[in-house]
SEGUGU-68922 format. One record per residue: residue in one letter; residue number from 0; chain; x negated, y negated, z negated of N, C-alpha, C in turn. Coordinates in Angstrom, 1 decimal. Example, Ala and Ser with C-alpha at 12.3 -4.5 7.8 and 13.67 -1.06 7.14 Angstrom:
<tordos>
<tordo "a",0,"A",<-13.2,5.7,-7.8>,<-12.3,4.5,-7.8>,<-13.2,3.3,-7.8>>
<tordo "s",1,"A",<-12.8,2.2,-7.1>,<-13.7,1.1,-7.1>,<-12.9,0.0,-7.9>>
</tordos>
This chain:
<tordos>
<tordo "x",0,"A",<-109.1,-21.5,-13.3>,<-110.1,-22.4,-14.0>,<-111.5,-21.9,-13.6>>
<tordo "x",1,"A",<-112.4,-22.9,-13.3>,<-113.7,-22.7,-12.9>,<-114.6,-22.4,-14.1>>
<tordo "x",2,"A",<-115.2,-21.2,-14.2>,<-116.0,-20.9,-15.3>,<-117.5,-20.8,-14.9>>
<tordo "x",3,"A",<-117.8,-21.3,-13.7>,<-119.2,-21.2,-13.2>,<-120.1,-22.2,-14.0>>
<tordo "x",4,"A",<-121.4,-21.8,-14.2>,<-122.3,-22.7,-14.8>,<-123.0,-23.5,-13.6>>
<tordo "x",5,"A",<-123.9,-24.4,-14.0>,<-124.5,-25.3,-13.0>,<-125.2,-24.5,-11.9>>
<tordo "x",6,"A",<-126.1,-23.6,-12.2>,<-126.8,-22.8,-11.1>,<-125.9,-22.1,-10.2>>
<tordo "x",7,"A",<-124.9,-21.4,-10.7>,<-123.9,-20.7,-9.9>,<-123.1,-21.6,-9.0>>
<tordo "x",8,"A",<-122.7,-22.8,-9.6>,<-122.0,-23.8,-8.8>,<-122.8,-24.3,-7.6>>
<tordo "x",9,"A",<-124.0,-24.6,-7.9>,<-124.9,-25.1,-6.8>,<-125.1,-24.0,-5.7>>
<tordo "x",10,"A",<-125.3,-22.8,-6.1>,<-125.5,-21.7,-5.1>,<-124.2,-21.5,-4.3>>
<tordo "x",11,"A",<-123.1,-21.6,-5.0>,<-121.8,-21.4,-4.3>,<-121.6,-22.5,-3.2>>
<tordo "x",12,"A",<-121.9,-23.7,-3.5>,<-121.7,-24.8,-2.5>,<-122.8,-24.8,-1.5>>
<tordo "x",13,"A",<-124.0,-24.4,-1.8>,<-125.1,-24.3,-0.8>,<-124.7,-23.2,0.2>>
<tordo "x",14,"A",<-124.2,-22.1,-0.3>,<-123.7,-21.0,0.6>,<-122.6,-21.5,1.5>>
<tordo "x",15,"A",<-121.7,-22.2,1.0>,<-120.6,-22.8,1.8>,<-121.1,-23.8,2.8>>
<tordo "x",16,"A",<-122.0,-24.6,2.4>,<-122.6,-25.6,3.4>,<-123.3,-24.8,4.5>>
<tordo "x",17,"A",<-124.0,-23.7,4.2>,<-124.7,-23.0,5.3>,<-123.8,-22.2,6.2>>
<tordo "x",18,"A",<-122.6,-21.9,5.7>,<-121.7,-21.1,6.5>,<-120.5,-21.8,7.1>>
<tordo "x",19,"A",<-120.6,-23.1,7.2>,<-119.7,-23.9,8.0>,<-118.4,-24.3,7.3>>
<tordo "x",20,"A",<-118.5,-24.5,6.0>,<-117.3,-25.0,5.3>,<-117.2,-26.5,5.2>>
<tordo "x",21,"A",<-117.4,-27.2,6.3>,<-117.5,-28.6,6.3>,<-116.4,-29.4,5.7>>
<tordo "x",22,"A",<-115.2,-29.0,6.0>,<-114.0,-29.8,5.5>,<-113.9,-29.5,4.0>>
<tordo "x",23,"A",<-114.1,-28.3,3.6>,<-114.0,-28.0,2.1>,<-115.1,-28.7,1.4>>
<tordo "x",24,"A",<-116.4,-28.7,1.9>,<-117.5,-29.4,1.3>,<-117.2,-30.9,1.2>>
<tordo "x",25,"A",<-116.7,-31.5,2.2>,<-116.4,-32.9,2.2>,<-115.4,-33.2,1.1>>
<tordo "x",26,"A",<-114.4,-32.4,0.9>,<-113.4,-32.7,-0.1>,<-114.0,-32.5,-1.5>>
<tordo "x",27,"A",<-114.8,-31.4,-1.7>,<-115.5,-31.1,-3.0>,<-116.4,-32.2,-3.3>>
<tordo "x",28,"A",<-117.2,-32.7,-2.3>,<-118.2,-33.8,-2.6>,<-117.4,-35.0,-3.2>>
<tordo "x",29,"A",<-116.3,-35.4,-2.6>,<-115.5,-36.5,-3.0>,<-115.0,-36.3,-4.5>>
<tordo "x",30,"A",<-114.5,-35.1,-4.7>,<-114.0,-34.7,-6.0>,<-115.1,-34.8,-7.1>>
<tordo "x",31,"A",<-116.2,-34.2,-6.8>,<-117.3,-34.1,-7.7>,<-117.9,-35.5,-8.0>>
<tordo "x",32,"A",<-118.0,-36.4,-7.0>,<-118.5,-37.7,-7.2>,<-117.5,-38.5,-8.1>>
<tordo "x",33,"A",<-116.3,-38.3,-7.9>,<-115.3,-39.0,-8.7>,<-115.4,-38.5,-10.2>>
<tordo "x",34,"A",<-115.5,-37.2,-10.4>,<-115.6,-36.6,-11.7>,<-116.9,-36.9,-12.4>>
<tordo "x",35,"A",<-118.0,-37.0,-11.6>,<-119.3,-37.4,-12.1>,<-119.2,-38.8,-12.7>>
<tordo "x",36,"A",<-118.3,-39.6,-12.2>,<-118.1,-41.0,-12.7>,<-116.9,-41.1,-13.7>>
<tordo "x",37,"A",<-116.5,-40.0,-14.3>,<-115.4,-40.0,-15.3>,<-114.0,-39.9,-14.7>>
<tordo "x",38,"A",<-113.8,-39.7,-13.4>,<-112.5,-39.6,-12.8>,<-111.9,-38.2,-13.0>>
<tordo "x",39,"A",<-110.7,-38.1,-12.4>,<-110.0,-36.8,-12.5>,<-110.1,-35.9,-11.2>>
<tordo "x",40,"A",<-110.8,-36.4,-10.2>,<-111.0,-35.7,-9.0>,<-109.9,-35.8,-8.0>>
<tordo "x",41,"A",<-108.8,-36.4,-8.4>,<-107.7,-36.6,-7.5>,<-106.6,-35.6,-7.6>>
<tordo "x",42,"A",<-105.5,-35.9,-7.1>,<-104.3,-35.1,-7.2>,<-104.4,-33.9,-6.3>>
<tordo "x",43,"A",<-104.0,-32.7,-6.8>,<-104.0,-31.5,-6.0>,<-102.6,-31.2,-5.5>>
<tordo "x",44,"A",<-101.6,-31.4,-6.3>,<-100.2,-31.2,-5.9>,<-99.3,-31.8,-7.0>>
<tordo "x",45,"A",<-98.0,-31.8,-6.7>,<-97.0,-32.2,-7.8>,<-96.5,-31.0,-8.4>>
<tordo "x",46,"A",<-96.4,-31.0,-9.7>,<-95.9,-29.9,-10.5>,<-94.4,-29.8,-10.3>>
<tordo "x",47,"A",<-93.8,-28.8,-10.8>,<-92.3,-28.6,-10.7>,<-91.6,-29.7,-11.4>>
<tordo "x",48,"A",<-92.2,-30.3,-12.4>,<-91.5,-31.4,-13.1>,<-91.8,-32.8,-12.5>>
<tordo "x",49,"A",<-92.5,-32.8,-11.3>,<-92.8,-34.0,-10.6>,<-94.1,-34.7,-11.1>>
<tordo "x",50,"A",<-94.8,-34.1,-12.1>,<-96.0,-34.7,-12.6>,<-97.2,-34.3,-11.7>>
<tordo "x",51,"A",<-98.2,-35.1,-11.6>,<-99.4,-34.9,-10.8>,<-100.2,-33.8,-11.5>>
<tordo "x",52,"A",<-100.7,-32.8,-10.7>,<-101.7,-31.9,-11.2>,<-103.0,-32.3,-10.5>>
<tordo "x",53,"A",<-104.0,-32.7,-11.4>,<-105.2,-33.2,-10.9>,<-106.3,-32.2,-10.9>>
<tordo "x",54,"A",<-107.3,-32.4,-10.1>,<-108.4,-31.4,-10.0>,<-109.1,-31.1,-11.3>>
<tordo "x",55,"A",<-109.5,-32.1,-12.0>,<-110.3,-31.9,-13.2>,<-109.5,-31.1,-14.3>>
<tordo "x",56,"A",<-108.3,-31.5,-14.5>,<-107.4,-30.9,-15.5>,<-107.1,-29.5,-15.1>>
<tordo "x",57,"A",<-106.9,-29.2,-13.8>,<-106.5,-27.8,-13.4>,<-107.7,-26.9,-13.3>>
<tordo "x",58,"A",<-108.8,-27.4,-12.7>,<-110.0,-26.5,-12.4>,<-111.1,-26.6,-13.4>>
<tordo "x",59,"A",<-111.3,-27.7,-14.0>,<-112.5,-28.0,-14.8>,<-112.2,-28.6,-16.1>>
<tordo "x",60,"A",<-111.3,-28.1,-16.9>,<-110.9,-28.8,-18.1>,<-112.0,-28.9,-19.2>>
<tordo "x",61,"A",<-113.0,-28.1,-19.1>,<-114.0,-28.0,-20.1>,<-115.3,-28.6,-19.6>>
<tordo "x",62,"A",<-115.3,-29.2,-18.4>,<-116.6,-29.7,-17.8>,<-116.7,-31.2,-18.1>>
<tordo "x",63,"A",<-118.0,-31.6,-18.5>,<-118.3,-33.0,-18.8>,<-118.7,-33.7,-17.5>>
<tordo "x",64,"A",<-118.7,-35.0,-17.6>,<-119.2,-35.8,-16.5>,<-120.6,-35.4,-16.1>>
<tordo "x",65,"A",<-121.4,-35.1,-17.1>,<-122.8,-34.7,-16.8>,<-122.9,-33.4,-16.0>>
<tordo "x",66,"A",<-122.0,-32.5,-16.1>,<-121.9,-31.3,-15.3>,<-121.8,-31.7,-13.8>>
<tordo "x",67,"A",<-120.9,-32.5,-13.5>,<-120.7,-33.0,-12.1>,<-121.9,-33.8,-11.6>>
<tordo "x",68,"A",<-122.5,-34.6,-12.5>,<-123.7,-35.4,-12.1>,<-124.8,-34.5,-11.8>>
<tordo "x",69,"A",<-125.1,-33.5,-12.6>,<-126.2,-32.6,-12.3>,<-126.0,-31.8,-11.0>>
<tordo "x",70,"A",<-124.8,-31.3,-10.8>,<-124.5,-30.5,-9.6>,<-124.7,-31.4,-8.4>>
<tordo "x",71,"A",<-124.2,-32.6,-8.5>,<-124.4,-33.5,-7.3>,<-125.9,-33.8,-7.1>>
<tordo "x",72,"A",<-126.6,-34.1,-8.2>,<-128.0,-34.3,-8.0>,<-128.8,-33.1,-7.4>>
<tordo "x",73,"A",<-128.5,-31.9,-7.8>,<-129.2,-30.7,-7.3>,<-128.8,-30.5,-5.9>>
<tordo "x",74,"A",<-127.6,-30.8,-5.5>,<-127.2,-30.6,-4.1>,<-127.5,-31.8,-3.2>>
<tordo "x",75,"A",<-128.0,-32.9,-3.8>,<-128.3,-34.1,-3.0>,<-127.1,-34.9,-2.6>>
<tordo "x",76,"A",<-126.0,-34.8,-3.4>,<-124.8,-35.5,-3.1>,<-124.8,-36.8,-3.8>>
<tordo "x",77,"A",<-124.4,-37.9,-3.1>,<-124.3,-39.2,-3.7>,<-123.1,-39.2,-4.7>>
<tordo "x",78,"A",<-123.4,-39.7,-5.9>,<-122.3,-39.8,-6.9>,<-122.3,-41.2,-7.6>>
<tordo "x",79,"A",<-123.5,-41.8,-7.5>,<-123.5,-43.2,-8.1>,<-123.0,-44.2,-7.1>>
<tordo "x",80,"A",<-122.1,-45.1,-7.6>,<-121.6,-46.1,-6.8>,<-122.7,-47.1,-6.4>>
<tordo "x",81,"A",<-122.8,-47.5,-5.2>,<-123.8,-48.5,-4.8>,<-123.7,-49.8,-5.7>>
<tordo "x",82,"A",<-124.9,-50.3,-6.1>,<-124.9,-51.5,-6.9>,<-124.7,-52.7,-6.0>>
<tordo "x",83,"A",<-123.9,-53.7,-6.5>,<-123.6,-54.8,-5.7>,<-124.6,-55.9,-5.9>>
</tordos>
């Protein structure tokens, strides 16, 4: 479970961006954008009982949408869906 606060989370991902974690950052950006909009961040794996284990439930059960919105904003990651 992720117990990081917003500043720690931002620093963690800035460090990862600076040190070449492109594929991980790409995945995290998609998950955070989804969770910033109230989603579950997507499936991580299937549990032993065949149920889906999703990112938000497994890693961030106590984090609100606003947590992900603020992290995205501070990192300059797009999370708002483009208006039509």
